[in-house]
C-alpha positions as CSV (number, residue, x, y, z in Angstrom):
1,X,-44.4,196.9,97.5
2,X,-43.2,198.1,94.1
3,X,-46.0,200.6,93.5
4,X,-48.5,202.4,95.7
5,X,-50.4,205.7,95.9
6,X,-48.9,207.9,98.5
7,X,-51.1,210.0,100.8
8,X,-50.4,213.8,101.1
9,X,-48.4,214.7,104.2
10,X,-50.8,217.6,104.9
11,X,-54.5,218.2,104.6
12,X,-54.1,221.9,103.7
13,X,-52.4,223.9,101.0
14,X,-50.3,226.8,101.9
15,X,-50.2,229.9,99.6
16,X,-48.0,232.5,101.3
17,X,-49.7,233.4,104.6
18,X,-53.0,231.9,103.4
19,X,-53.8,228.3,104.5
20,X,-56.5,226.6,102.5
21,X,-58.1,223.4,103.7
22,X,-57.8,220.9,100.8
23,X,-61.1,219.3,101.5
24,X,-63.0,222.5,101.3
25,X,-61.0,223.7,98.3
26,X,-61.8,220.5,96.3
27,X,-65.5,220.9,97.1
28,X,-65.4,224.5,96.0
29,X,-63.6,223.7,92.7
30,X,-66.1,220.9,92.0
31,X,-69.0,223.2,92.6
32,X,-67.6,225.8,90.3
33,X,-67.1,223.3,87.5
34,X,-70.5,221.8,88.0
35,X,-72.1,225.3,87.6
36,X,-70.1,225.9,84.5
37,X,-71.0,222.6,82.9
38,X,-74.7,222.9,83.9
39,X,-75.1,226.5,82.7
40,X,-73.6,225.6,79.3
41,X,-75.9,222.6,78.9
42,X,-78.9,224.6,80.0
43,X,-78.0,227.3,77.5
44,X,-77.6,224.7,74.8
45,X,-81.2,223.6,75.5
46,X,-82.4,227.1,74.9
47,X,-82.4,228.4,78.5
48,X,-80.9,231.4,80.1
49,X,-77.6,230.4,81.9
50,X,-78.1,233.0,84.5
51,X,-81.0,230.9,85.9
52,X,-78.4,228.2,86.7
53,X,-76.0,230.7,88.3
54,X,-78.7,232.1,90.6
55,X,-79.9,228.6,91.4
56,X,-76.4,227.6,92.4
57,X,-76.1,230.4,94.9
58,X,-78.9,228.8,96.8
59,X,-78.6,225.1,96.1
60,X,-74.9,224.7,96.8
61,X,-75.1,226.0,100.4
62,X,-78.3,224.0,100.9
63,X,-76.6,220.9,99.6
64,X,-73.6,221.4,102.0
65,X,-76.0,221.9,105.0
66,X,-78.0,218.9,104.0
67,X,-74.9,216.8,103.5
68,X,-73.6,217.7,107.0
69,X,-77.0,217.1,108.7
70,X,-77.2,213.6,107.0
71,X,-73.7,212.8,108.2
72,X,-74.4,213.9,111.8
73,X,-77.7,212.1,111.9
74,X,-76.2,208.8,110.6
75,X,-73.1,209.0,112.8
76,X,-74.6,210.7,115.8
77,X,-72.5,208.9,118.4
78,X,-69.4,210.7,117.1
79,X,-70.9,214.1,117.9
80,X,-72.9,213.3,121.0
81,X,-70.2,214.6,123.4
82,X,-68.6,217.0,121.0
83,X,-71.2,219.4,119.5
84,X,-68.6,221.9,118.5
85,X,-67.2,219.5,115.9
86,X,-70.4,219.6,113.9
87,X,-69.6,222.8,111.9
88,X,-66.0,221.7,111.3
89,X,-66.5,220.7,107.7
90,X,-62.8,220.8,106.9
91,X,-62.3,217.6,108.9
92,X,-64.6,215.7,106.5
93,X,-68.0,214.2,106.9
94,X,-70.5,215.1,104.2
95,X,-73.3,212.7,103.3
96,X,-74.1,212.7,99.6
97,X,-77.7,211.8,100.2
98,X,-78.3,214.9,102.3
99,X,-76.6,217.0,99.6
100,X,-78.8,215.6,96.9
101,X,-82.0,216.1,98.9
102,X,-81.2,219.6,100.2
103,X,-79.7,220.8,96.9
104,X,-82.4,219.4,94.7
105,X,-85.3,220.8,96.7
106,X,-83.8,224.3,96.8
107,X,-82.8,224.1,93.1
108,X,-86.4,223.3,92.2
109,X,-87.6,226.2,94.3
110,X,-85.1,228.7,92.8
111,X,-85.7,227.7,89.2
112,X,-89.4,227.7,89.7
113,X,-89.3,231.2,91.2
114,X,-87.2,232.5,88.3
115,X,-89.6,231.1,85.8
116,X,-87.0,228.7,84.3
117,X,-87.4,225.3,82.8
118,X,-87.1,223.0,85.8
119,X,-86.8,219.7,83.8
120,X,-84.2,221.2,81.5
121,X,-82.2,222.4,84.5
122,X,-82.3,219.0,86.1
123,X,-81.1,217.4,82.8
124,X,-78.2,219.9,82.7
125,X,-77.1,219.3,86.3
126,X,-77.2,215.5,85.8
127,X,-73.8,215.9,84.2
128,X,-72.4,218.7,86.3
129,X,-73.1,217.1,89.7
130,X,-71.3,213.8,89.3
131,X,-68.2,215.8,88.0
132,X,-68.4,217.9,91.2
133,X,-68.6,214.7,93.3
134,X,-65.5,213.3,91.6
135,X,-63.5,216.4,92.3
136,X,-64.8,216.6,95.9
137,X,-63.5,213.1,96.6
138,X,-60.0,214.2,96.0
139,X,-60.4,216.1,99.3
140,X,-60.8,212.7,101.1
141,X,-57.4,211.8,99.7
142,X,-55.8,214.8,101.5
143,X,-57.6,213.9,104.7
144,X,-56.6,210.2,104.4
145,X,-60.2,209.0,104.8
146,X,-62.7,206.9,102.9
147,X,-60.3,204.1,102.1
148,X,-61.2,200.4,101.9
149,X,-59.9,197.1,103.0
150,X,-56.1,196.3,102.9
151,X,-54.8,195.4,99.5
152,X,-51.5,194.5,97.8
153,X,-52.7,195.8,94.4
154,X,-50.3,198.2,92.7
155,X,-52.7,201.1,93.2
156,X,-53.0,200.5,97.0
157,X,-53.2,203.6,99.0
158,X,-50.6,204.3,101.7
159,X,-52.2,205.4,105.0
160,X,-50.2,206.8,107.9
161,X,-50.4,204.7,111.1
162,X,-52.4,207.3,113.1
163,X,-55.1,207.3,110.4
164,X,-55.5,203.5,110.2
165,X,-58.5,201.9,112.0
166,X,-57.9,199.7,115.0
167,X,-57.2,196.1,113.8
168,X,-55.4,197.4,110.7
169,X,-52.4,199.0,112.2
170,X,-50.0,196.5,110.6
171,X,-51.5,197.1,107.1
172,X,-49.7,199.6,104.9
173,X,-51.8,199.9,101.8
174,X,-55.6,200.0,101.3
175,X,-58.2,200.2,98.6
176,X,-58.4,203.8,97.5
177,X,-62.2,203.8,97.5
178,X,-62.3,207.6,97.2
179,X,-60.5,207.2,93.8
180,X,-62.9,204.4,92.8
181,X,-65.8,206.7,93.4
182,X,-64.2,209.6,91.6
183,X,-63.6,207.5,88.5
184,X,-67.1,206.0,88.7
185,X,-68.7,209.5,88.9
186,X,-66.8,210.7,85.8
187,X,-68.1,207.6,84.1
188,X,-71.7,208.3,85.2
189,X,-71.3,211.9,83.9
190,X,-70.1,210.7,80.5
191,X,-72.9,208.1,80.3
192,X,-75.6,210.7,81.0
193,X,-74.1,213.2,78.6
194,X,-73.4,210.9,75.6
195,X,-75.0,207.5,76.0
196,X,-78.4,208.4,77.5
197,X,-79.5,210.5,74.4
198,X,-78.7,207.6,72.2
199,X,-79.9,204.7,74.3
200,X,-83.1,206.4,75.6
201,X,-84.1,208.8,72.9
202,X,-87.7,208.8,74.2
203,X,-86.7,209.6,77.8
204,X,-88.8,212.6,79.0
205,X,-87.1,215.9,79.7
206,X,-85.7,216.1,83.2
207,X,-85.6,212.3,83.8
208,X,-81.9,211.9,83.0
209,X,-81.3,213.2,86.5
210,X,-82.8,209.9,87.8
211,X,-80.4,208.1,85.5
212,X,-77.5,209.9,87.2
213,X,-78.9,208.9,90.6
214,X,-79.4,205.3,89.6
215,X,-75.9,205.1,88.1
216,X,-74.3,206.7,91.1
217,X,-76.0,204.3,93.6
218,X,-74.9,201.2,91.7
219,X,-71.2,202.3,92.1
220,X,-71.8,203.5,95.7
221,X,-73.1,200.0,96.6
222,X,-70.0,198.0,95.8
223,X,-67.6,200.8,96.9
224,X,-69.4,201.1,100.3
225,X,-69.0,197.4,100.8
226,X,-65.2,197.8,100.5
227,X,-64.9,200.4,103.3
228,X,-63.7,199.6,106.8
229,X,-64.2,202.9,108.6
230,X,-66.6,203.0,111.5
231,X,-70.2,203.6,110.4
232,X,-73.7,203.2,111.8
233,X,-75.1,199.9,110.9
234,X,-78.7,198.6,110.5
235,X,-79.3,194.9,110.6
236,X,-75.6,194.2,110.2
237,X,-75.1,196.4,107.2
238,X,-73.9,200.0,106.8
239,X,-76.7,202.6,106.7
240,X,-75.3,204.0,103.5
241,X,-75.8,200.6,101.8
242,X,-79.4,200.5,102.8
243,X,-79.9,204.1,101.6
244,X,-78.2,203.2,98.3
245,X,-80.6,200.2,97.8
246,X,-83.7,202.3,98.5
247,X,-82.6,205.2,96.4
248,X,-81.5,202.9,93.5
249,X,-84.9,201.2,93.5
250,X,-86.7,204.6,93.5
251,X,-84.5,206.0,90.8
252,X,-85.1,203.0,88.5
253,X,-88.9,203.4,89.0
254,X,-88.6,207.1,88.0
255,X,-86.5,206.3,84.9
256,X,-89.1,203.7,83.8
257,X,-91.8,206.3,84.3
258,X,-89.8,208.7,82.2
259,X,-89.6,206.4,79.2
260,X,-92.4,207.2,76.7
261,X,-94.3,204.2,75.4
262,X,-95.6,206.1,72.3
263,X,-94.2,204.9,69.0
264,X,-91.9,207.1,66.9
265,X,-93.6,209.7,64.7
266,X,-92.3,208.0,61.5
267,X,-94.0,204.7,62.5
268,X,-97.2,206.6,63.4
269,X,-97.3,208.3,60.0
270,X,-96.6,205.0,58.1
271,X,-99.4,203.4,60.0
272,X,-101.8,206.2,59.0
273,X,-100.9,205.9,55.4
274,X,-101.3,202.1,55.4
275,X,-104.7,202.5,57.2
276,X,-105.8,205.0,54.5
277,X,-104.7,202.9,51.6
278,X,-106.3,199.8,53.1
279,X,-109.7,201.5,53.0
280,X,-109.9,202.9,56.5
281,X,-112.0,205.8,57.6
282,X,-109.9,208.3,55.5
283,X,-109.6,206.0,52.5
284,X,-111.5,205.7,49.3
285,X,-114.4,203.4,50.2
286,X,-115.7,203.2,46.6
287,X,-112.9,200.7,45.7
């Protein structure tokens, strides 16, 4: 093996007498950056950035709680005989779908209560959230989790023997699916920020959030199929794959609904002029 990605030897960062769990630190850093990006985008749309700041104080904890509840619900056997492990977030185990559901509902409530522009806030967070997800995935690297099948590719991820699943103890390097997802999320953020306004100029306000969801689920589908860690299955397929399919279908329907079918104003005006000159209701009928 001429090249490989090494795994950190520890899952925490020591700063003097203070020990910081890398997983939680990455989530916190991602959340802070997401708030900064979202508030700037909301301000650029004419909104008050403090609305986003207040929303974040409610939505981020709600997202974390929702993410943990989703993970516990979909991997219940792991916690059946060890209830005390449920609040131990630093060991990993947050489901993105629970985070999206919990965070989005509370964000809607918070912005609505403050009298903010809900669609504009959702457009703003459609870029900030995938960036936060990308940074949060780095925490999985510290925990040596969320890796895929064995691989001999130069970017294969080295995993310590105690962290390898049964049946893969002799394999040294694996697909770094956490890295794949992080890169994919950055791409989704860039697509929503720069490509969507150009490709879909008639997309209604607030609907770029559905574009983010659809883009994320496309990546999550193929990445999830690479993973080999134990997971709850339904009809022979991981629950997260089924969830991704359902959410992708729903997100595409929402995006289609958000696309206006009305013609551009320039074309409308030209049509009126042509209709008038051709002797329409507003034209000179004496000719």
